[in-house]
N, C-alpha and C positions, 0 to 999 in steps of 0.2 A: 702369596705373601700377605702378610698381616697389615691392617690397617686399624687407625684410631680418627678418633674427630678430630686428632690434631694433622691429619692428612688432607682435613675439607679444604683450606685454601689453594692445595695443589689443582681441586677439581672445580671450584666456586667460586664467585667474586666475591660470596654473601660477608663472610665473615669480615673482609677487609671494609665493607661497607657499615655493615652494623659496627664494625670499632672506627669509623669517620676517616678511613684513610683510604678511598672511593665515593667517588661523587655519585647521586644516584638520584630519581626522582621521586617523590612521596606518593603511594598510589590511594585514590578511593575509592571502594569499591558500590560507586553510585552506579543507576538501571544504566544511565549512558556508558560508562567505564565497563560494565557486564555487556551490553551490547556489542562494545566496540572488539572485546576483546573474544568475545564466541561467538557473534554474528559474523562478524567484518574479518578478523585477522585469522579466526580457527575455523570452525565449521564452514562456512562461508566459502572458504577458497576450496577445500575439500569437494564441497558438491560440486561445484562449477568443474573442477577437473574430472569427476566421476561423470557428468554427466555426457562431459567432451568424447569421452571414449567409448569406443567401438564397440568394444567386448564387455560382456556382461562382467562391472567390479564386484569383489568380495570384499567381506569384511577384513579379510589378511590384507588385499590390497590397499584398502584407506588406511589400517593399521599402517603397514609399511611407507606411505606418504607421510604420513604424520609422524611417524620414528625418525625419516631419513635423515633429516638436519639434527636431531640429538647428541651430542656426545655421548663417550659412556660415563656415568656418573659412580659416587661412591654412593651407595646405597646401606642403609641402615633396616638390620632385621634382628630384632628382640637382641640388643646389645653389642651386638657384632655389626661388622662394616667388611663392605666387599664391593669391590669394583666390577661392575654389571654393565652390558649393553644394553640399548634400548628394549630388544627381542626375550634376551633373558630375563629383565626385570619385570617386563608385563606378561611373560608366561609364567612367573612366579606369585606374581599379584593373582591372575586367574585362577591359579591353581588354590591360593589362600581363597578368597573369596567361594570357589567352590565349596571346598572341604567343610565351613561356615554355614553354607546356606543349605548345603544339602540332609545336615543334620534337622532341620523341619520339616523334612520331608516324612508323609504328603502333604498336600495343601493346595487349595483352590487357584494359586497364580503364582507366579514369581515375576513381581512388580520393581521396576527401577525407577526411581523419581531422580530426574537431572543427570539424564545416562548420555548428554555429550550426542556423539554419532552412532551411538548404540556399539561401541565395544567392549563390553562389559559383557551387557545383557545379551546380546547376538554369539560372544563367546560361549556364554552360557549354553544358549540354543543347544550349541555343537557338543554339549556333553551330556553324556547317556542318563545321568539324572534328570536333568529337563528337558528332554528331544519333545516327550509328549506332553507337555505342561503348556496351561495357559501362559502366554508373555506377553506382557504388559510393557510401556516404557514412557517415560514423559519426559520433556525436555524444554527448558526456557528460549533456547533459539530458534527460531522458524525453520532455519540450514540444517541444523541438525534433527530435525524431525523429517524431515523432508529425505536426507542423507539415510536415517535409517531404515524410511520404508523403501527409498530404493534397493538398498543392500539385502534388507529380508525376502524383497521380492524376487532378486536374483537369486535368492540361495534359498527359494523356496521355505523361509521360515514364516510361519504363522505369528506375527507379530502386530499387536494393537498398539498404536502409538500415538501420542498427546502433548498438547500442553503442561508443562508442571512449572509452576511458579512457588518456592517458598513464601514470598511477601504477600500471596495475594490469599484473601479468606479461602477460596475455595481449594488450593493446593494444586490440584488434577482438575483436566475435564475428561479423563478415565473413568469410567464405572468400574470400580476395582469391587471384587466380590469377595464377601469375609470369608476369613480364613487364609486368605492369600499372605504369602512374605513379601513384604515393602521393604526395599533397602537402597541405601545410596553410597556414593563410592565417590569423596572429594568433591560433591555438591553442597551440601550445607556449608562449608567451611568458605565459602565467596558472600555470604551472608553474616557482615560484620555485626551484628546484633539479631537473634531469631526471636521473633514475639515468641510470650508464651503459651497464646492460642497454638503454635504449629504441632504441640503434640496431640491437644485434645482433639485438633483436625487430623491427623494421623490417624489416633484411635477411633474417631467415629465410622473409619472404613472396617472396622474388626479385624485387622490382620492377627493372625496366628502370633507373627512375630515383624518385630521392626527391627532391622540390622544396620547399623552405621557404620560403614568403614571411615571413619571422616579423623582431619587430626583435632585434639582435644587440648584447648588450651590448660586448663585447669588441671592438666595433668602436668603440664612445665613447671615443675617447683624451681625454688631459687636455690638449692642445694648441689649443682651441679654445673658447668660451664655449658653446654651442650644446652641442660632445661632454660638457662638465661639466655642463650642463645638464639631457641627456640622461641620462649615467649616475645622476643623483642621481634625476630622474625615474622611471627605474627601480627603484631602491633603494628608494625611500619608498612608491612603489605595490606591492610587492614581486613583479617581473613577473622572467623568468628570467633568470639571469645566467652562463647556462655551456654553451650548446648549442651555440656554435662548441669550446670546449673538449672534450665530451663526443666530437665528429665530428672533433676532428684528433686525441684521443687514437686513434679505433678506427681511424682511417688509418696511424695511427705503429704500430699492432699490425698491420699488413695485413690490415685485415678489410675496408675500403670502401676507394674512392678520391674524394677531393674533384674533380669536374670543372668546379664554377665556383664562385666567390663573387665575389658583385657586392653591396658595400657600401652602405648608404644610397641607396636608390632612391628611396621615396615615402612620404611620411605625409601622413595625412588632421591630424594631429597632428606638429608639428616637431620634439616629445620623444618620438616614440615610430614612429620612420623604418622600414618593412621594409627589409630586404636580403635578396638570394637566395641562398641554398645549394642547392647540388644534387649530391649523391651516388650513387653504383651502389655496390652489394655486391662484392666479389671471390671 
């Protein structure tokens, strides 16, 4: 079956919310709100469940728990729409991440910042291009860090995990080696306005490349209904609006080089579609 953006109200309440036809609560992504969402409501309960199990829990198990209550969604893929269940859309996304990151191999390490409970980095750890690499993951929520450690231990994956906070002057306590691939996935988007020093702090690790799989507000123009809805969705949910702005500013100052911009690639939510931004320090 062929779908379009006109079908989205059948699968999501957000078009009606954005048009003022359904009530909803405005979100402000404060530190307290991020703690509530990720520590208390998302990763914390998953960690408790994993600890309560007598068997060794794997990343596939936790992914299954996380996706269990999620319905099929109308996904956006480079201009087309497809109704996918959680397992299929996650599999597609992992392939997208793998194909993008492996083009920068060999590298000293593969590092995910804002890794949640490790779904992406532990998924990459089981894929041939990355199996023998140094793997590192940083996360804001303590329960996410602990769950990553547990899963890595259960699956004999050598993963260095630690804290990551995009609002901190340090960003992460991980000892990231030079020439690493650093990436983020739906992580910078939860910081409404990223400080411009974020770029220089990442560049200080001397990475081989920094790859962002993130919704990019600046790509949401005002020329189509979908882009207008995407802009408004990002605004009312207090998602990031300046990632591309600070990257381009750093490039103009001769600090980095943006080597790839691929707008609007994939989204399990057509109103929050990831683009791919790749840059290197100069």
